[in-house]
BABADO-956610 format. One record per residue (C-alpha): x, y, z; residue in three letters. Coordinates in pm, whole numbers, padded with zeros to 5 digits, always signed. Last residue first. Layout:
N
XYZALA
...
This chain:
931
+00944-00374-03760THR
+00560-00285-03684ARG
+00583+00078-03699ASP
+00762+00053-04003GLU
+00526-00174-04205ALA
+00261+00047-04067VAL
+00415+00401-04199VAL
+00478+00192-04550GLN
+00122+00057-04571GLN
+00039+00424-04518ALA
+00194+00610-04767GLU
+00078+00323-05008THR
-00272+00420-04891ARG
-00147+00797-04976ARG
-00001+00732-05292ALA
-00341+00508-05428ALA
-00559+00838-05337VAL
-00338+01068-05458LEU
-00357+00836-05797LYS
-00730+00818-05766GLU
-00783+01156-05738ASP
-00596+01242-06033GLU
-00776+01019-06197GLN
-01092+01127-06103ARG
-00986+01497-06239GLN
-00876+01346-06579CYS
-01256+01239-06583LEU
-01379+01578-06461LYS
-01239+01742-06827SER
-01075+02049-06838TRP
-00725+01862-06940PRO
-00446+01988-06627LYS
-00113+01989-06821SER
-00164+01864-07160GLN
-00410+02145-07299LEU
-00100+02340-07174GLN
+00122+02186-07344ASN
-00136+02260-07635VAL
-00118+02598-07678ASP
-00379+02738-07904ILE
-00241+03068-08075ILE
-00166+02959-08389ALA
-00495+02775-08418LEU
-00652+03126-08373GLN
-00857+03131-08752LYS
-00948+02789-08754GLU
-01192+02822-08405LEU
-01302+03194-08569VAL
-01393+02966-08867HIS
-01550+02665-08649ARG
-01790+02972-08491LEU
-01930+03094-08821GLY
-02049+02722-08952LEU
-02227+02716-08584GLY
-02386+02969-08629TYR
-02486+02882-08967ARG
-02579+02560-08832ALA
-02784+02735-08527LEU
-02976+02946-08785ARG
-03097+02613-09018PRO
-03247+02486-08710LEU
-03432+02821-08545ILE
-03679+02703-08832SER
-03686+02400-08720VAL
-03896+02531-08387PHE
-04126+02778-08521GLN
-04278+02536-08739MET
-04357+02323-08472ALA
-04513+02659-08335GLN
-04728+02676-08596LEU
-04801+02312-08663PRO
-04918+02266-08276ASP
-04842+01914-08131ARG
-04442+02010-08176ILE
-04521+02204-07835ASP
-04249+02502-07815TYR
-04062+02674-07574HIS
-03923+03051-07589ARG
-03642+03157-07260VAL
-03804+03329-06928ASN
-03559+03135-06796ARG
-03253+02906-06821GLU
-02974+03110-06948MET
-02697+02925-06840VAL
-02417+03200-06704TYR
-02034+03076-06691ILE
-01831+03310-06520GLN
-01409+03321-06627ASN
-01494+03687-06774ASN
-01729+03541-07033THR
-01844+03173-07066LYS
-02143+03089-07239TRP
-02503+02903-07231ALA
-02828+02940-07355MET
-03214+02755-07335THR
-03435+02641-07612VAL
-03764+02511-07390ALA
-03913+02190-07574GLY
-04290+02067-07534LEU
-04419+01713-07690THR
-04269+01515-07361GLY
-04071+01732-07161ASN
-03774+01819-07408VAL
-03470+02082-07268VAL
-03285+02156-07576LEU
-03001+02338-07521GLY
-02767+02583-07708PHE
-02451+02735-07704ILE
-02281+03077-07688PRO
-01969+03208-07768LYS
-01862+03459-07520ASP
-01549+03270-07518THR
-01362+03053-07735LEU
-01009+03003-07657GLY
-01010+02619-07739LEU
-01027+02591-07387GLU
-01299+02812-07344SER
-01511+02628-07574LEU
-01454+02254-07339PHE
-01632+02514-07057THR
-01894+02624-07288VAL
-01938+02237-07312ALA
-01916+02104-06985SER
-02142+02375-06850VAL
-02404+02324-07146LEU
-02403+01929-07074TYR
-02457+01962-06696THR
-02690+02289-06740LYS
-02909+01998-06963THR
-02907+01721-06695GLN
-03041+01959-06394ASN
-03307+02023-06692MET
-03418+01709-06785ALA
-03427+01631-06421THR
-03643+01940-06300SER
-03884+01830-06587ILE
-03942+01492-06497ALA
-04182+01524-06228SER
-04369+01783-06469GLU
-04456+01509-06679ASP
-04442+01408-07069THR
-04169+01178-07130LYS
-03834+01339-07084LYS
-03580+01429-07346TYR
-03228+01619-07305GLU
-03022+01789-07636ALA
-02704+01942-07658LEU
-02707+02253-07950LEU
-02411+02356-08132VAL
-02116+02155-08005PRO
-01815+02168-08235LEU
-01711+01847-08297LEU
-01302+01781-08287LEU
-01228+01466-08565ASP
-00989+01265-08450GLN
-01177+00982-08329ARG
-01290+00898-08680ASN
-01477+00565-08606PRO
-01301+00285-08827GLU
-01535+00218-09120ASP
-01846-00021-09085CYS
-01913-00379-09156SER
-02240-00487-09021PRO
-02290-00543-08643ASP
-02642-00643-08514GLU
-02653-00909-08750SER
-03011-01020-08901LEU
-02952-00954-09264ILE
-02628-01095-09289THR
-02695-01405-09037GLU
-03011-01500-09220LYS
-02857-01778-09437THR
-02816-01858-09768GLN
-03014-02107-09959THR
-02823-02427-10160THR
-02942-02658-09903GLN
-02700-02980-09753ASN
-02647-02734-09412GLY
-03036-02828-09343ASP
-03047-02561-08998PRO
-02927-02259-09149HIS
-02675-02085-09006CYS
-02643-01796-08688PRO
-03039-01743-08678PHE
-03141-01660-08342PRO
-02824-01444-08314ASN
-02739-01405-07947ASN
-02942-01312-07636LEU
-02726-01169-07318GLN
-02729-00857-07553ASN
-02412-00615-07497GLN
-02447-00242-07538ASP
-02228-00079-07774THR
-02025+00132-07637LYS
-02027+00562-07799ARG
-01695+00725-07808SER
-01631+01029-07655GLN
-01827+01397-07721VAL
-01626+01669-07561LEU
-01267+01611-07653MET
-01005+01667-07416PHE
-00935+01344-07158TYR
-00991+01034-07409LYS
-00820+01218-07733LEU
-00542+01400-07509LEU
-00487+01025-07383LYS
-00484+00862-07730GLU
-00227+01163-07814LYS
-00043+01110-07527GLU
+00033+00723-07599GLU
+00100+00811-07948ILE
+00431+01002-07860SER
+00476+01305-08065SER
+00254+01559-07972ILE
+00287+01883-08191HIS
+00096+01764-08489GLN
-00213+01665-08257LEU
-00335+02029-08243ILE
-00316+02065-08631ALA
-00455+01725-08688THR
-00764+01795-08461THR
-00798+02151-08577VAL
-00823+02020-08968GLY
-01134+01756-08852SER
-01346+02004-08779CYS
-01694+01857-08709PRO
-01996+02106-08635ILE
-02218+01919-08366VAL
-02601+01895-08301LEU
-02614+01681-08023ILE
-02917+01465-07889ALA
-02980+01216-07614ASP
-02661+01311-07391CYS
-02505+01072-07149LYS
-02322+01186-06891GLY
-01939+01181-06805THR
-01773+01172-06457VAL
-02065+01287-06216PRO
-01930+01431-05909ASP
-01929+01199-05574LYS
-01575+01287-05534SER
-01598+01639-05570SER
-01841+01648-05323ARG
-01635+01509-05081TYR
-01338+01749-05200ALA
-01569+02058-05166ILE
-01681+01953-04821LEU
-01293+01903-04716GLU
-01238+02257-04820THR
-01468+02407-04675PHE
-01505+02272-04332ASN
-01416+02621-04083ARG
-01773+02600-03992LYS
-01782+02985-04003LEU
-01650+03036-04380ASN
-01981+02765-04455ARG
-02202+03021-04284LEU
-02114+03292-04496HIS
-02167+03099-04845ILE
-02459+02950-04733ALA
-02588+03357-04659ASP
-02452+03433-05016LEU
-02660+03122-05120PHE
-02973+03263-04964HIS
-02933+03611-05140MET
-02898+03429-05450ALA
-03169+03225-05385GLN
-03460+03532-05293ASP
-03326+03683-05662ARG
-03393+03425-05849ALA
-03759+03375-05718ALA
-03848+03726-05808ALA
-03716+03644-06136ALA
-03917+03326-06138GLN
-04230+03579-06019THR
-04156+03775-06340TRP
-04158+03449-06549SER
-04528+03382-06458ARG
-04651+03772-06425PHE
-04492+03803-06819THR
-04848+03837-06913GLU
-05041+03934-06684THR
-04785+04230-06612THR
-04469+04265-06364PRO
-04128+04443-06435PRO
-03872+04307-06570PHE
-03549+04553-06499CYS
-03554+04497-06141GLN
-03589+04115-06127TYR
-03286+04138-06380GLN
-03092+04400-06113GLU
-03127+04170-05779LEU
-03009+03819-05997CYS
-02723+04045-06088PHE
-02617+04167-05745ALA
-02661+03841-05592GLN
-02443+03699-05832TYR
-02189+03955-05805GLU
-02218+03905-05396GLN
-02191+03514-05419ALA
-01877+03549-05634VAL
-01720+03817-05340LYS
-01832+03484-05105ILE
-01683+03211-05301ALA
-01304+03407-05332GLN
-01185+03327-04935THR
-01312+02971-05010ALA
-01152+02914-05348PHE
-00820+02995-05234SER
-00707+02614-05210SER
-00794+02622-05574ASN
-00844+02264-05742ASP
-01121+02145-05552ALA
-01302+02456-05664ALA
-01273+02391-06012LEU
-01450+02068-06009ASN
-01378+01892-06350ARG
-01640+01936-06660ALA
-01800+01674-06784PHE
-01711+01438-07080ASN
-01966+01407-07291LEU
-02154+01025-07397GLN
-02358+01078-07710ARG
-02730+00920-07710GLU
-02794+01107-08092LEU
-02535+01272-08309LEU
-02648+01542-08570VAL
-02414+01658-08781ASP
-02287+01992-08986ARG
-02017+02055-09204GLN
-01791+01778-09254SER
-02060+01507-09444PRO
-02379+01736-09423VAL
-02627+01715-09178PRO
-02980+01945-09210GLN
-03037+02038-08908PHE
-03418+02048-09026PHE
-03404+01635-09118ASN
-03221+01526-08831LEU
-03318+01766-08560LEU
-03699+01683-08657LEU
-03661+01322-08672ALA
-03490+01308-08301ASP
-03779+01455-08202TRP
-04053+01256-08347GLU
-03839+00928-08231HIS
-03768+01088-07854ARG
-04115+01183-07813ARG
-04235+00797-07659ASP
-03914+00671-07575ALA
-03968+00747-07162GLU
-04274+00594-07227ASN
-04598+00751-07066ALA
-04933+00619-06934GLY
-05201+00385-07097HIS
-05486+00671-07163LEU
-05292+01023-07168LYS
-05011+00848-07329ALA
-05227+00682-07593VAL
-05330+01061-07721ASN
-05027+01259-07705ASP
-04868+00997-07875CYS
-05192+01068-08150GLN
-05090+01431-08119ARG
-04722+01361-08159ALA
-04752+01195-08498GLY
-04986+01465-08617LYS
-04681+01699-08580VAL
-04433+01471-08720ILE
-04601+01360-08992HIS
-04691+01763-09044LEU
-04303+01834-09033LEU
-04214+01562-09296VAL
-04437+01687-09580SER
-04334+02017-09489LEU
-03965+01905-09632LYS
-03929+02141-09895SER
-04133+02410-09715SER
-03853+02412-09444ILE
-03629+02485-09723PHE
-03827+02740-09897GLU
-03891+02893-09547VAL
-03477+02899-09481ASP
-03422+03052-09771GLU
-03687+03336-09733TRP
-03492+03382-09442SER
-03656+03335-09085PRO
-03700+03619-08982VAL
-03831+03930-09147ASP
-03676+04204-08925LYS
-03886+04446-08731ALA
-04031+04123-08483GLY
-04351+03968-08400SER
-04325+03651-08164GLN
-04613+03455-08296CYS
-04763+03189-08108GLY
-05069+03434-08037PRO
-05198+03360-08402GLY
-05002+03453-08722GLY
-05246+03388-08996ASN
-05385+03054-08814MET
-05539+02890-09170ASP
-05197+02819-09314CYS
-05106+02600-09016LEU
-05443+02462-08989ASP
-05464+02403-09428SER
-05112+02206-09356ARG
-05278+01989-09101ILE
-05602+01898-09371GLY
-05302+01793-09589SER
-05145+01549-09392VAL
-05285+01239-09539TYR
-05260+01410-09852SER
-04919+01386-09843ASP
-04750+01751-09904VAL
-04611+01949-10169LYS
-04552+02278-10128ALA
-04755+02587-10284ASN
-04947+02628-09969LEU
-04653+02661-09734LEU
-04474+02921-10006ILE
-04784+03122-09998THR
-04791+03103-09624LYS
-04467+03243-09549ILE
-04561+03524-09796ASN
-04890+03602-09588ASP
-04585+03687-09253SER
-04525+03488-08939TRP
-04233+03662-08776THR
-04042+03409-08592PHE
-03752+03477-08364ALA
-03489+03193-08236THR
-03192+03258-08335ILE
-03195+03652-08328GLU
-03357+03645-08003ASP
-03049+03457-07884TYR
-02775+03628-08019ILE
-02948+03957-07868GLU
-03038+03772-07508VAL
-02637+03735-07547MET
-02551+04094-07620LYS
-02762+04198-07336ASN
-02596+03921-07077ILE
-02232+03982-07114GLY
-02166+03969-06780THR
-01863+04214-06747ASN
-01998+04399-06984LYS
-02364+04415-06949ALA
-02294+04443-06574LEU
-02124+04755-06595GLU
-02373+04889-06838GLU
-02676+04895-06581SER
-03012+04842-06777ARG
-03027+04462-06771VAL
-03167+04244-07029THR
-03360+03924-06936ILE
-03301+03596-07058ARG
-03294+03477-06737GLY
-02962+03371-06504VAL
-02846+03005-06394THR
-02503+03057-06235PHE
-02188+02916-06307ALA
-01806+02948-06176ASN
-01760+02512-06142ARG
-01814+02480-05813GLU
-02103+02716-05807PHE
-02277+02497-06056LEU
-02191+02177-05874TRP
-02286+02329-05555ASN
-02648+02446-05711SER
-02654+02077-05837LEU
-02663+01887-05485THR
-02446+01657-05322VAL
-02538+01858-04921ASN
-02352+02079-04698ASP
-02528+02329-04841ASN
-02551+02573-05135LEU
-02927+02528-05286GLY
-03143+02217-05118THR
-03127+02041-05493ASP
-03319+01711-05457LEU
-03115+01430-05636LEU
-03240+01393-05972ALA
-02944+01519-06175ALA
-02714+01300-05952PHE
-02875+01003-06101GLN
-02887+01093-06472SER
-02517+01194-06410ASN
-02416+00851-06269PRO
-02264+00953-05964TYR
-01932+00943-05813PRO
-01744+00599-05644SER
-01580+00720-05322PRO
-01152+00672-05401ALA
-01035+00375-05285ARG
-00797+00217-05002SER
-00749+00541-04782SER
-01098+00617-04812THR
-01224+00381-04636SER
-01039+00351-04351SER
-01089+00710-04267SER
-01435+00703-04415THR
-01537+00421-04127ARG
-01376+00674-03848LYS
-01542+00966-03951SER
-01874+00767-03959SER
-01788+00669-03618LYS
-01740+01026-03491LYS
-02113+01161-03615SER
-02077+01413-03934SER
-02248+01198-04181SER
-02201+01334-04538PRO
-02504+01475-04707ARG
-02705+01326-05010LEU
-03054+01521-05090GLU
-03267+01242-05249ARG
-03613+01370-05435GLY
-03803+01058-05533ARG
-04111+01135-05435GLY
-04169+01256-05067LYS
-03786+01307-04906VAL
-03570+00999-04867ASP
-03224+01091-04712THR
-02936+00932-04817MET
-02665+00927-04587HIS
-02255+00952-04682ALA
-01990+00848-04493GLU
-02044+00496-04612GLN
-02020+00566-04941PRO
-02246+00455-05205VAL
-02178+00256-05453ARG
-02342+00281-05796ILE
-02299+00043-06094ASN
-02444-00273-05935ALA
-02709-00126-05769GLY
-02831-00037-06155HIS
-03064+00216-06118VAL
-03409+00276-06298GLN
-03533+00576-06430GLU
-03857+00729-06359ASP
-03694+01111-06387GLU
-03641+01339-06043VAL
-03928+01561-05888ILE
-03805+01907-05839THR
-04134+02138-05857ALA
-04193+02347-06083LEU
-04217+02746-06057LEU
-04441+02873-06366PRO
-04332+02905-06698PRO
-04604+02923-06972SER
-04773+02631-07205MET
-05084+02638-06991THR
-05153+02292-07003GLU
-04772+02129-06962TYR
-04598+02375-06800SER
-04307+02527-06911VAL
-03946+02621-06790LEU
-03775+02691-06469ALA
-03614+02595-06150THR
-03435+02736-05953ASP
-03543+02586-05567CYS
-03511+02808-05340LEU
-03887+02831-05216PRO
-03822+02449-05105PRO
-03981+02229-05367PRO
-04339+02058-05329THR
-04354+01681-05381HIS
-04488+01430-05627PRO
-04547+01106-05617SER
-04535+00805-05851SER
-04117+00885-05892SER
-03994+00495-05767SER
-03667+00433-05767SER
-03553+00286-05420ALA
-03933+00097-05492GLU
-03812-00050-05845SER
-03516-00155-05696SER
-03642-00318-05369SER
-03960-00487-05551MET
-03692-00580-05799GLN
-03425-00742-05546VAL
-03747-00943-05378HIS
-03907-01085-05692ILE
-03565-01251-05760GLN
-03536-01401-05417HIS
-03875-01548-05438THR
-03788-01642-05789TRP
-03479-01881-05657SER
-03654-01957-05340ALA
-03964-02091-05537VAL
-03674-02243-05826ARG
-03494-02391-05549GLU
-03818-02558-05355ASP
-03954-02709-05711LEU
-03609-02848-05767GLN
-03633-03015-05453GLY
-03951-03216-05536GLY
-04154-03123-05831SER
-04180-02895-06097GLN
-04437-02877-06424THR
-04750-02740-06217GLU
-04543-02485-05990PHE
-04480-02246-06351ASP
-04266-01983-06148PRO
-04369-01607-06292LEU
-04133-01399-06450ASP
-04049-01608-06763SER
-04409-01553-06845ARG
-04539-01885-07057TRP
-04772-02042-06815HIS
-05030-02147-07011LEU
-05375-02174-06891PRO
-05635-02383-07032THR
-05930-02168-07238LEU
-06232-02074-07064PHE
-06159-01813-06853ASP
-06010-01639-07174VAL
-06325-01642-07371ALA
-06516-01383-07151GLU
-06234-01084-07234ILE
-06239-01147-07613SER
-06007-01068-07872THR
-06125-01170-08179ALA
-06255-00903-08322GLY
-05945-00662-08254LYS
-05753-00990-08429ILE
-05972-00964-08704ASP
-05937-00566-08743GLU
-05590-00543-08718PHE
-05565-00825-08987HIS
-05802-00635-09216THR
-05603-00305-09183ARG
-05317-00516-09235LEU
-05289-00410-09604GLY
-05125-00090-09530LEU
-04844-00238-09384VAL
-04774-00391-09688PHE
-04869-00094-09907GLN
-04556+00104-09689ALA
-04360-00215-09751LEU
-04374-00214-10125SER
-04368+00181-10129ILE
-04010+00119-09944ALA
-03919-00076-10185SER
-03955+00155-10455HIS
-03755+00420-10272THR
-03481+00182-10148ASP
-03319+00340-09798SER
-03645+00105-09583PHE
-03499-00189-09764ASP
-03723-00457-09750PHE
-03734-00819-09738VAL
-04098-01012-09753GLY
-04071-01297-09996MET
-04212-01030-10283SER
-04034-00745-10132ALA
-03732-00905-10274ASP
-03398-00737-10082VAL
-03116-01016-10091GLY
-03068-01240-09786ILE
-03250-01537-09919ASP
-03399-01785-09708ALA
-03735-01559-09659ALA
-03897-01607-09340LEU
-04118-01868-09150ALA
-04132-01860-08729LEU
-04339-02170-08569HIS
-04374-02138-08227ALA
-04402-02525-08033ALA
-04661-02549-07792PRO
-04556-02533-07435MET
-04457-02863-07205ARG
-04694-02990-06923GLY
-04802-03311-07124GLU
-04578-03383-07463GLU
-04622-03225-07826SER
-04912-02942-07699ARG
-05156-02897-08005ASN
-05258-02644-08219SER
-04872-02600-08274ASP
-04818-02194-08273LEU
-04773-01933-08576TRP
-04531-01703-08603GLY
-04421-01445-08945PHE
-04106-01254-09047ILE
-04092-00997-09267ALA
-03752-00858-09287THR
-03691-00528-09253ALA
-03343-00372-09444ILE
-03223-00059-09316THR
-02978-00047-09036GLY
-02894+00104-08708THR
-03155+00027-08491GLY
-03144-00342-08618SER
-03476-00438-08862CYS
-03692-00766-08783CYS
-04061-00703-08877LEU
-04374-00891-08738SER
-04719-01014-08833VAL
-04849-01313-08591VAL
-05066-01565-08747PRO
-05447-01561-08586GLN
-05578-01798-08389ARG
-05652-01589-08079ILE
-05805-01756-07766GLY
-05693-01505-07518TRP
-05463-01758-07376VAL
-05280-01840-07711HIS
-05275-01448-07811ARG
-05034-01433-07500GLN
-04852-01741-07650TYR
-04778-01620-07996LEU
-04722-01198-07828THR
-04447-01399-07585SER
-04315-01600-07896CYS
-04277-01333-08133ILE
-04106-01098-07885LEU
-03870-01408-07800PRO
-03751-01421-08150VAL
-03738-01020-08197ILE
-03513-00944-07946ASN
-03153-00983-08077HIS
-03228-00968-08402SER
-03382-00613-08347ASP
-03744-00544-08327ALA
-04098-00443-08522VAL
-04419-00629-08415LEU
-04739-00528-08622LEU
-05063-00673-08378VAL
-04958-00635-08021PRO
-05222-00719-07792VAL
-05224-00466-07467VAL
-05411-00544-07205ALA
-05617-00218-07007SER
-05724-00118-06655LEU
-05488-00377-06469ARG
-05451-00314-06076ARG
-05112-00303-06001GLY
-04796-00466-06146ARG
-04687-00351-06519GLY
-04434-00519-06781PRO
-04575-00582-07112LEU
-04749-00873-07256MET
-05068-00955-07058HIS
-05314-01227-07086VAL
-05077-01463-06872GLN
-05103-01222-06605LEU
-05455-01362-06515PRO
-05775-01184-06550LEU
-05951-00921-06332ASP
-05903-00626-06572LEU
-06025-00331-06378SER
-06326-00120-06391ASP
-06244+00258-06406VAL
-06427+00422-06107SER
-06149+00362-05887ASP
-05912+00588-06110ASP
-05575+00495-06103SER
-05252+00608-05966LEU
-05219+00380-05668ASP
-05221+00072-05923SER
-04827+00163-05934ASP
-04659+00257-06275ALA
-04490+00023-06454SER
-04289+00298-06700ASN
-04387+00098-06998MET
-04801+00117-06852SER
-04969-00170-06882GLU
-05230+00105-06619ASP
-05165+00423-06514LYS
-05449+00652-06499ASP
-05462+01014-06471GLU
-05637+01066-06766GLU
-05887+00771-06693ASN
-06237+00968-06635ARG
-06178+01218-06997SER
-06004+00904-07206SER
-06314+00671-07119THR
-06471+00713-07457ARG
-06164+00697-07609SER
-06116+00359-07507LEU
-06449+00226-07666ASP
-06585-00130-07562SER
-06544-00088-07232HIS
-06407-00340-07016THR
-06042-00285-07164SER
-05831-00444-07476MET
-05550-00232-07575ALA
-05466-00338-07951HIS
-05129-00328-08092ALA
-04895-00189-08329ALA
-04538-00241-08124LEU
-04160-00031-08214PHE
-03859-00117-08144THR
-03892-00373-07870ALA
-03755-00462-07578ARG
-03691-00754-07378GLY
-03763-00846-06995ASP
-03730-01186-06790ILE
-03343-01187-06782PHE
-03276-01151-06400ASN
-03340-01510-06300LEU
-03082-01605-06621PRO
-03287-01861-06805GLN
-03058-02247-06816SER
-03280-02394-06594ALA
-03599-02317-06755VAL
-03466-02527-07098ASN
-03714-02426-07343GLN
-03695-02062-07226ALA
-03978-01901-07068ARG
-04122-01641-07280PRO
-04031-01237-07219MET
-04173-01021-07110ILE
-04186-00660-07297PHE
-04051-00386-07291PRO
-04100-00105-07509ALA
-03857+00129-07738ASP
-04194+00245-07917GLU
-04555+00199-07847LEU
-04848+00217-08072ILE
-05198+00196-07987MET
-05447+00141-08283VAL
-05823+00227-08182ASP
-05848+00451-08519GLN
-05746+00141-08699SER
-05539+00054-08960LEU
-05438+00370-09092THR
-05228+00497-08832ASN
-05006+00196-08889VAL
-04908+00379-09229LEU
-04795+00688-08983ALA
-04614+00519-08739HIS
-04420+00269-08975LEU
-04272+00635-09171LEU
-04226+00797-08851GLN
-04010+00470-08743SER
-03815+00489-09069TRP
-03611+00841-08973LEU
-03564+00853-08591PRO
-03508+00447-08604VAL
-03177+00498-08812THR
-02937+00524-08537SER
-02595+00577-08645ARG
-02310+00339-08535GLU
-02071+00420-08299GLY
-01734+00673-08254GLY
-01772+00941-08475TYR
-01966+00722-08742TYR
-01892+00920-09094PRO
-02163+01038-09272LEU
-02252+00845-09625GLU
-02516+00614-09406ALA
-02689+00926-09314LEU
-02744+01049-09646ALA
-02925+00726-09778LYS
-03164+00749-09486LEU
-03241+01061-09554GLY
-03358+01005-09886ALA
-03499+00687-09798ALA
-03734+00876-09543THR
-03794+01150-09802SER
-03931+00962-10040GLN
-04159+00721-09834ILE
-04253+01062-09670LEU
-04323+01200-09998VAL
-04541+00934-10127GLN
-04742+00848-09819PHE
-05102+00859-10009ASP
-04937+00710-10292LYS
-04883+00396-10085ALA
-05256+00371-10055THR
-05477+00401-09784TYR
-05871+00282-09670SER
-06166+00454-09588GLY
-06383+00269-09769GLU
-06201-00078-09748ASN
-06024-00158-10073SER
-05694-00382-09986VAL
-05461-00538-10212LEU
-05427-00239-10346PRO
-05504-00133-10717GLU
-05220-00179-10933THR
-04921+00002-11017PHE
-04889+00271-11280SER
-04980+00569-11056SER
-04721+00528-10884ALA
-04495+00622-11171SER
-04380+00959-10984ALA
-04311+00740-10691LEU
-04071+00548-10844ALA
-03912+00780-11068HIS
-03608+00931-10875GLU
-03563+00552-10715ASN
-03564+00436-11010SER
-03848+00276-11163PRO
-03877-00074-11256ARG
-04027-00170-11596ASP
-04315-00413-11611PRO
-04460-00237-11262CYS
-04766-00479-11114HIS
-04698-00397-10760PHE
-04526-00662-10564PRO
-04779-00967-10353SER
-04684-00935-09999LEU
-05003-00950-09841LEU
-05029-01296-09972SER
-04816-01329-09659THR
-05109-01301-09460ILE
-05310-01575-09625GLY
-05033-01811-09666ARG
-04958-01794-09322VAL
-05120-02102-09152PRO
-04998-02298-09494GLU
-04624-02292-09459PRO
-04515-02010-09725TRP
-04360-02173-10069GLY
-04520-01932-10329THR
-04332-01664-10307PRO
-04026-01902-10330GLN
-03731-01962-10127THR
-03904-01969-09793VAL
-03673-02051-09440TYR
-03885-02237-09157HIS
-03772-02195-08850VAL
-03920-02393-08520VAL
-03892-02243-08211GLU
-03827-02404-07849GLY
-03770-02070-07672PHE
-03389-02066-07646THR
-03160-02013-07503MET
């Protein structure tokens, strides 16, 4: 599928087409007779000529030299690591550099990451799939046009407004006191519906090869509607690569044919080699990254030109251009074709509206008093009881099959509860449907968004935990020695504090003041050092972190401060324009990648990987119903003890309130178990819920310790290759990542003029670079598992629920290796806030510590430093965990691992085999009756 674009391949720096010659002059490299090596490139930056932009207040690459060098070094180190089942994303590292550079272009710059955009109409409209209307930009630097000349003046008035944001928020969230933009949809490039308060006009575009061409075309057509004639500047960069290719675009001045859109022209270098003068850059090469930085910094005038050319009045005097793929163009269609297209478009909109309404999360609701939630308030930074509201997430209906015997009850917001129907008619349907196939399990994100109504007949997270012998607890020590011994709570609180404690000192201040940082963030360092501890510091007798950790952090202090600055600026954008799920993802990923310090075969950070989930133990245990009362009684006693050991004070009142809520919830859990026994359908309900349990889930980030020797030792006892593969699939926690297939092909498969000697762009723009085979046989010990959500209290409980499923599965995995009483940590992110949780297994019981835990706001440099100080300690803890595992390899029973793997994936296969056997048996009975 093409969009009618005309591609111009350029072979010389002087060969750029006339319409983009002005902007491409910014590609002129620095004067540097002897090209320095990477190690000395920045040191010799002072010998470079003056920057092309000399406006007052502008920056040069020298102002970002530490960040540039750190980005290049980080990407090189990342390239040396094994893939472990999937190519590694490089975006969190190089996007931080772009973020910092672009923020200098204007005080009004708006940065969007992982942002959807409206595709343009294809050249052949009939060939464009009806559901293929959105693309995705990796990074956008844009000007936001509104009825106010200065958006910052309206921030206090429309903080709750959700205009043209990535979450397609409904218009009823808007403040009626703010004027809307009464303009046609053709001026908007980002998806959204309802009242528009602003229009986003991109200035610098970054996308991968599948999205870059439609992104450029959409931007060109949008600018045409606005009357903006400046060329488009873009960078094509793979999400797993480091090469960025500049592509410039412009439109024909006139339409070639009546009713057809003007042709989009794209110009880029023909040579595949890295050459800054031709707009081909390498983020992992320091010298090349310096040239890229200076090119981006030089776009300041270009940004101001587009900002000045954006005029609401100009739109009314221009000829409409029907370029959007999500809107029909009635002017260019006639007869039966028009009727067919209108009918198809109407059906498409109906499907989209139904899907959107089914997954809308714009209206919060109040949770029941039994809801076990814990985290932090965005405004107060303290842990109140929060509403259980699910994330704003698109759910693909084709992948979800709700069984006929299930009834979905909508509640206020998007929280839902799923319960089996008790009607006879439904029971008959159940008998016939389940005999042919096992009920479809929930995707984890949808399961975590269900309303948790406790231990009743419904599919809830509380049931999921209870049926895996798991409970949530607070970070509260107990006085009872028996409880402390049986649960391990006091020991685990001590471990948690050793990992997370932080004590500020003048020595830390001295080290940080002597650290080398970019001038662009030197002011934030001053703020950090002037705090002198402050209320956010935990006091303690020991000096934590260690001096080695402080020195390590100081060596990357500039990176930390850039992330803090970026988080602050993203927060300002979110207040005005709403938040995207990925708004803070890259900041948190960058913190983990830089400060967990991935080392080959020692430690690693994996992003967006699939995890095996723990099987439902209750479904395997026929006597679980009789044991449940005792388990619930023990949990009630534990929660009561924690409540009594945590007296309320002014500072701890919110945490005490949670302890009281946990005490009450435990009591209701016990009552619910008694009521279940009276109904005598305990086993049937467990079987039903087990059939709905999610099988796997995608974790946003996992800190792991590779153990190649452990897997080798286990597999050497298995002779069959098939059995080895089966064990890896069902036993390993972290699974191989599947690459999503995009409907767009590479837009540059070959050079249009075959007789020319220039090379093709396929190598640069390909999404599948050559790579080594994923090493699936390395056992990866989890240390920390993270789940990110946008800044929204409505998403906190969903993130908490997902993290609980990760932690329970991780400690179950460890216990299969003989590692019990060894905690695993969790990171629950809500925008700029991150809370560190923990889970462990002792005496066949799993505990998830999520209340009264420490949390951090990365907009605050001190809290950001406190958070990253945890990561070196986690790395050492993980290495110690690997050492313990290696010592007890001899006692691991491989036969037991094979007989009943711990994962839900294995249990799901067992259930499907059972359903198939029953179906075969039923068919045989029917056949015998007929004979």
